[in-house]
C-alpha positions, 0 to 999 in steps of 0.5 A, spaced: 500 500 499 502 507 498 505 511 502 500 516 502 494 512 502 497 509 508 495 516 511 488 517 509 487 510 512 490 514 519 485 519 517 480 515 517 481 511 523 481 517 526 475 520 524 472 514 527 475 514 533 472 521 534 464 519 532 464 512 534 465 510 542 470 504 542 470 498 545 472 499 553 479 498 556 477 492 559 480 485 563 482 481 558 482 476 564 475 475 564 471 479 558 464 480 558 463 478 550 456 477 551 454 483 553 459 488 550 455 484 543 449 487 545 451 493 547 455 494 541 450 496 537 447 501 541 453 506 538 450 508 532 442 508 528 445 506 521 443 499 518 447 495 513 446 489 508 450 485 505 447 481 499 449 474 496 447 468 493 450 462 497 450 461 504 459 462 505 457 469 500 458 473 506 463 478 507 464 475 514 470 480 515 466 487 514 461 484 517 465 482 524 467 490 523 461 494 522 457 490 527 462 487 533 466 494 533 463 498 529 456 497 533 452 498 525 445 494 525 448 489 520 444 484 516 445 479 510 441 477 504 442 470 502 439 468 496 439 461 496 441 454 501 447 451 497 442 444 495 447 444 489 454 444 492 458 438 494 458 435 501 465 436 505 462 432 511 457 426 509 452 425 504 447 429 504 445 433 497 439 437 495 434 438 500 438 435 506 445 439 504 441 445 503 439 444 511 446 443 513 448 449 510 442 453 512 444 451 519 451 452 518 449 460 516 445 460 523 451 459 527 456 464 522 451 469 523 451 469 530 458 469 530 459 476 527 452 478 531 448 478 524 441 478 522 440 473 516 435 473 511 434 468 505 430 468 500 428 461 499 423 460 504 421 452 502 424 446 500 425 445 493 423 453 492 424 456 486 429 460 488 434 453 488 441 452 488 441 448 481 448 447 481 454 452 477 451 458 472 455 462 468 451 468 467 445 472 470 440 470 465 440 463 466 441 463 473 433 468 473 430 464 468 431 458 473 430 462 479 423 466 476 426 474 476 419 476 478 420 473 484 426 474 486 426 480 485 420 482 489 423 478 495 429 482 494 425 489 494 420 486 500 428 484 504 430 491 503 423 495 505 424 490 511 430 491 514 430 499 511 439 498 509 442 506 508 447 502 506 448 496 501 454 491 499 454 485 494 458 479 495 461 479 487 462 483 481 457 482 475 463 480 471 464 473 467 470 470 472 464 470 477 458 464 478 452 467 475 448 466 481 452 470 484 452 476 478 444 475 479 444 478 486 448 484 484 444 485 478 439 485 482 442 488 488 444 495 483 438 495 480 434 495 487 437 502 489 432 506 485 427 500 485 426 500 492 425 507 493 420 507 488 412 506 489 411 503 482 414 498 483 411 491 487 405 497 490 402 491 494 407 492 498 404 498 501 397 495 501 401 490 507 403 497 509 410 496 507 413 502 504 418 504 499 425 506 501 431 508 498 438 506 500 443 511 501 449 508 498 451 502 494 458 500 495 461 494 490 468 490 492 473 494 489 475 492 482 482 496 483 485 494 490 491 500 489 485 505 488 478 504 492 473 509 494 475 505 501 479 502 504 477 499 511 483 495 515 480 489 519 486 485 520 491 489 525 486 491 531 486 485 537 479 487 540 480 488 547 474 484 549 473 478 544 481 477 543 481 476 536 482 481 530 475 482 526 479 478 519 479 473 526 473 473 527 470 473 520 473 466 520 471 464 526 465 464 523 467 462 516 470 455 520 462 454 521 461 452 514 464 445 515 460 442 508 464 446 505 471 446 507 471 454 510 475 458 515 483 459 515 488 461 520 490 468 519 495 473 522 495 479 526 498 483 520 494 488 516 489 486 512 483 491 508 477 491 505 477 494 499 470 497 497 468 502 491 462 507 492 458 506 486 451 509 487 449 514 492 443 519 493 449 524 493 455 526 489 460 520 489 467 522 491 473 519 489 475 517 495 472 516 502 474 517 510 469 514 512 463 509 511 459 513 514 460 519 509 454 522 508 449 519 514 447 520 520 450 516 524 447 517 531 441 520 534 445 526 535 447 526 527 440 527 526 438 531 531 444 537 528 441 536 521 433 537 522 430 543 519 425 547 522 421 547 527 423 541 529 426 542 536 422 539 541 424 532 537 431 535 536 431 535 544 428 529 545 433 524 540 439 528 544 436 525 550 435 518 547 443 520 545 445 521 552 441 516 554 444 510 549 451 513 551 450 512 558 448 504 558 454 504 555 459 506 560 455 502 565 459 496 562 461 491 564 457 491 570 451 488 569 447 490 574 448 498 573 447 497 565 440 492 566 438 499 569 441 504 564 438 499 559 430 500 562 431 508 562 433 508 556 428 505 554 423 509 557 426 515 553 426 511 546 419 510 548 417 518 550 421 521 543 416 516 540 410 519 542 413 525 540 415 524 534 407 521 532 405 527 535 408 532 531 406 535 524 413 533 520 414 530 513 411 523 513 418 520 511 422 523 515 416 521 520 417 514 518 424 513 519 425 516 526 420 511 528 423 505 524 429 507 528 427 509 534 423 501 534 430 498 532 432 501 539 427 498 543 429 492 540 436 492 541 435 495 548 431 489 550 437 485 548 441 488 552 436 487 557 436 480 556 443 480 557 444 484 562 439 481 567 442 475 567 436 470 568 438 464 564 432 460 562 432 453 562 427 449 558 427 442 558 422 438 553 422 431 557 420 428 550 423 432 543 420 427 539 413 428 538 407 426 534 401 427 532 397 426 537 402 425 542 404 429 548 409 431 553 412 435 559 416 441 559 420 444 564 421 452 564 427 453 569 429 461 570 434 463 575 437 470 577 443 471 577 444 478 577 445 483 582 438 487 582 431 484 583 427 482 578 419 483 579 414 480 575 418 474 572 413 470 568 414 464 564 410 461 559 410 456 553 409 459 545 406 453 541 401 452 535 394 456 536 391 449 536 395 445 541 393 444 548 397 446 554 396 446 561 401 449 566 402 451 573 406 457 571 405 464 575 409 471 576 413 471 581 419 476 583 425 473 584 430 477 588 438 475 586 439 468 587 433 466 586 429 461 581 422 459 579 420 452 575 414 452 571 411 445 569 407 444 561 403 439 560 403 439 550 397 436 548 399 435 540 393 435 535 392 430 530 392 435 525 399 438 527 404 439 521 410 435 521 417 438 522 419 443 518 427 445 517 426 452 515 420 454 520 420 457 527 421 452 532 414 450 534 416 450 542 419 456 545 419 459 552 416 466 553 420 470 559 417 476 562 420 481 567 419 488 570 425 492 571 422 499 575 415 497 573 418 497 565 417 490 561 422 486 558 421 480 554 425 476 550 424 467 548 428 462 550 429 455 544 430 449 548 436 446 548 433 440 543 430 441 537 422 439 537 419 435 532 413 432 529 415 427 526 410 420 523 409 415 528 413 410 524 418 412 519 420 408 513 427 408 510 427 404 503 434 401 501 437 402 495 433 408 495 433 408 487 431 401 483 435 400 476 433 394 472 439 392 467 433 390 461 438 386 458 439 381 465 432 383 468 433 380 475 428 374 478 428 378 484 429 384 487 431 385 494 429 392 497 430 392 505 425 398 509 428 400 515 423 401 520 424 407 526 418 407 531 417 415 533 411 414 538 413 414 544 413 407 547 410 400 544 407 400 536 404 395 531 406 397 525 404 393 518 409 394 513 408 393 505 411 396 498 405 399 493 408 396 486 407 397 479 402 393 477 403 386 474 409 386 479 408 381 486 411 382 492 413 378 499 415 380 506 419 378 511 415 379 517 407 381 516 408 385 522 412 389 526 412 389 534 416 395 537 417 397 544 420 404 545 421 410 541 427 411 537 427 402 535 429 400 529 428 393 525 429 392 518 424 388 513 426 385 507 421 385 502 423 380 495 420 383 488 419 380 482 418 384 476 414 382 470 417 377 465 414 383 459 411 390 459 416 393 465 415 400 464 421 405 463 419 409 469 416 407 475 416 408 482 416 402 490 412 406 495 413 404 502 406 404 507 407 403 513 399 401 516 400 405 524 394 405 528 389 406 523 394 410 520 398 410 514 404 413 513 409 414 507 414 418 510 421 418 510 424 422 516 433 423 515 436 425 521 440 431 520 446 431 526 453 434 526 456 437 532 457 443 529 449 445 528 443 444 531 440 438 530 434 437 523 430 433 520 428 432 512 421 429 511 419 427 505 416 421 501 418 414 502 419 412 495 424 408 491 424 412 484 425 407 479 428 406 471 429 401 466 434 401 461 438 397 457 446 397 460 451 391 457 456 389 463 462 385 461 461 378 463 469 377 466 469 385 469 471 387 476 473 393 478 475 397 484 473 402 487 477 408 492 471 411 495 471 419 498 466 419 502 463 424 497 459 419 492 455 413 492 457 410 485 459 403 487 454 402 491 449 403 485 453 400 480 453 394 484 446 394 485 444 394 477 449 388 477 456 390 476 462 387 480 465 393 483 468 393 490 470 398 495 478 398 496 480 399 505 486 402 505 490 396 507 488 393 500 491 399 497 497 399 501 498 391 500 493 387 497 493 384 490 491 389 485 492 385 479 485 381 481 482 388 479 480 390 471 479 397 473 480 401 479 476 408 479 477 413 484 471 417 487 471 424 485 476 428 490 479 422 492 485 425 495 481 430 499 476 425 502 481 418 503 486 421 508 494 417 506 491 416 499 496 421 496 502 417 500 498 410 496 498 414 489 505 410 487 502 402 488 497 405 483 501 408 478 505 401 478 498 397 478 498 401 471 505 399 470 503 392 471 497 392 466 491 395 470 486 401 468 486 406 473 480 411 472 481 418 476 475 422 477 475 430 478 479 434 483 478 441 485 485 446 485 485 445 493 484 438 493 492 437 494 492 432 487 498 434 483 497 432 476 504 435 475 506 428 481 499 424 482 498 422 474 505 419 470 504 425 465 502 431 467 496 434 467 494 441 470 487 443 472 484 449 469 484 456 474 480 460 475 476 453 476 470 458 475 471 458 467 474 450 466 466 447 466 460 446 462 454 447 466 449 446 461 446 439 462 444 439 456 450 441 451 452 439 446 457 433 446 461 431 440 466 424 440 472 425 436 472 417 434 465 415 435 467 408 432 472 407 438 472 402 443 470 407 449 463 408 445 461 402 443 464 397 449 460 393 452 454 399 450 454 402 443 454 410 445 448 413 442 446 421 442 440 419 448 446 417 453 447 424 453 440 426 454 436 428 461 443 429 465 442 431 472 445 439 473 451 439 469 457 437 464 463 437 467 467 441 472 475 442 473 477 440 466 484 439 465 487 447 462 494 443 460 496 436 459 502 431 456 501 429 448 501 423 450 494 423 453 488 421 447 482 426 447 476 424 446 470 429 446 468 436 446 463 440 449 462 447 450 457 451 454 453 457 449 457 462 446 464 459 448 469 454 446 469 447 447 473 444 451 476 437 450 479 433 456 473 431 458 475 424 458 483 423 457 487 417 457 495 416 455 498 407 455 502 407 460 507 401 461 503 395 460 496 399 462 493 405 462 491 411 466 485 415 464 483 422 467 475 424 466 472 430 470 465 429 467 460 429 473 459 421 472 456 421 480 450 426 479 448 422 473 449 416 476 445 417 482 440 421 479 438 415 475 440 417 468 441 411 464 447 414 460 451 416 466 451 408 467 452 407 460 458 411 459 462 410 465 460 403 464 465 403 458 470 407 462 471 401 467 470 396 461 476 399 457 481 394 458 476 388 456 475 391 449 482 390 448 482 383 449 
């Protein structure tokens, strides 16, 4: 960074030190992080919104700085839930992965004290992560531009940010989802303030809102409008820099492998001011230029006959400062917070009564209401009222009952009057309680018991809906009420009486060798609190026969599981190409056709994905060489061997010991799962064994790795392969992109299956990722493909002779096709694995 610019930064920091109250000098041995986090937000009346497409798109360093240091009311608006990504911690994909990433985003936002908003509202919402996109147009065609834009404008009008900052530039090196949100955010600068844009919002009481400033990431970091230093100042309360706090947040995106360790050293966030209600300067000294940062600023800038409002705002400003100054004394903070609440309430009444400009009135009332909410949070923390919501049985069923106990203990040095706890449940639930109001002296506590009856018509658990059972806690301080909501420690969920998990969850039938019988296992889980009798069955297509190992299943306790085996006999003729096998459970005179996927990881709250117990089926022609024997090195990121085994392939998952010491020559082919060097610890050290296998006559099929997966094509492959960077460019995202075969007569496209144009139809999500951009001349290429308007990639399948064997690298997304029941995916991948036998 140039010295004159550094000087500018120092001046900026000096200005901020004057404008924004700083963190107190506290004892490093015992800082009260929880209290300071809620106190800091009293520093400003400014609101900031960061917009992005996916969980992990939030600019965590800047958010931590603005929220935790400056006290800016900071929000993160994310479009979708990341359902189309890859999973680095488990096998969940699609909605299951979306649930994980949504929960991770919640936890990450809590670290930086950021308000979270989601445009995607439901499972399978139109604003869905359908995979990588290269353009705004493709993204908005998939999501629905009108729907997406309406939800974005709604979020802006509800949150009312003075400053908006999209996380990414609208450039061709960016994900199309990122570009779409940036394009819409920029457009919203004017439209959110235009009453003719989505006028129905006003009918709902939602007024237009004018964003004051719009920033983008600086294109030229040597000449930004503004640079904010986030990496060199250790916060005296949190003991970390704001960049480090941002990375603490990012580490919680474990399903994406996010987070890194940062040293205490200069690190800047560079911003360009691209839209403003005022003239845009070449450079700024502060992100707050042109804004009222506090109620004092607003009071000083009021014009005309607004002396009473001006004075009231100054009183509120001083009251807020008084609250902050009490840190770290919780008792005094509590008293000051309620005094400040009184000032805010009086000022709201005064503003409502004054005949002033309606836009100014609305803005003042909104900011005062926000301060009420923030002071309520200060009161909650400063009260030291510790609340525990203990639900005896958080796993509920329709018509079932449970007991909830809410305990509250006053751990402050102040008396809390009229302490009351109540249970929040849906309106049609029945609750009986022993709750009553009491005053709690320091050290005293209360316990209230509730009997809860779940109605027969209760909805099943939904991962994106608010908690179905919470506690409302209220108390008085100096005759002024306060209240907050406490969540149970465990996730409370209404689930089916018994759920069915079908294995396999997809039934693939080779029409060239239709099996006489197909085995399907149904794993039953009892969610009823007690003994249950279940009659399991499968609903199959006409002409199929079914027999079961058990006619009824007896459960003795909740969460008990049992497995029933079914034998399905498909018809000899007339097999449908697409069909379904539906699991049915007759329990307590009701029939359930439901699967419950439990999502339980240490870093997020437990959740459930409740969906139909259906095994989708497909029948197609697949030639399998009789003598083909395949070894598969699983990475944990795909389920290819399971699906190929189910359709009749002789495929074995190789253990670490077999890779290191076994006789690999017994396998005609060995395949690596996607990103195997990332998912399989120690595999890189065994790579020489795999190359030796090839050299001695084996056929190795290596599926794609990302540039960050420790797979180095210069050393891991027999001849150099270089993965394309930036990886965003080196992919074909159009799942229907034309595929050109260089030599249609080659064995790869004719043995054992004659590949046809139809084998490239119906692909799922995309064609290929992480194309090599460079490779040794000894590799032969076989296909080309391209997204619309782009030059074709030719490295989707590379193969070279090495010693007596062959080495193949392929970055087509085979696992999505095979796990998505795309016949062509099965047929072409089988040909890749069968190549050695085509040479005999």
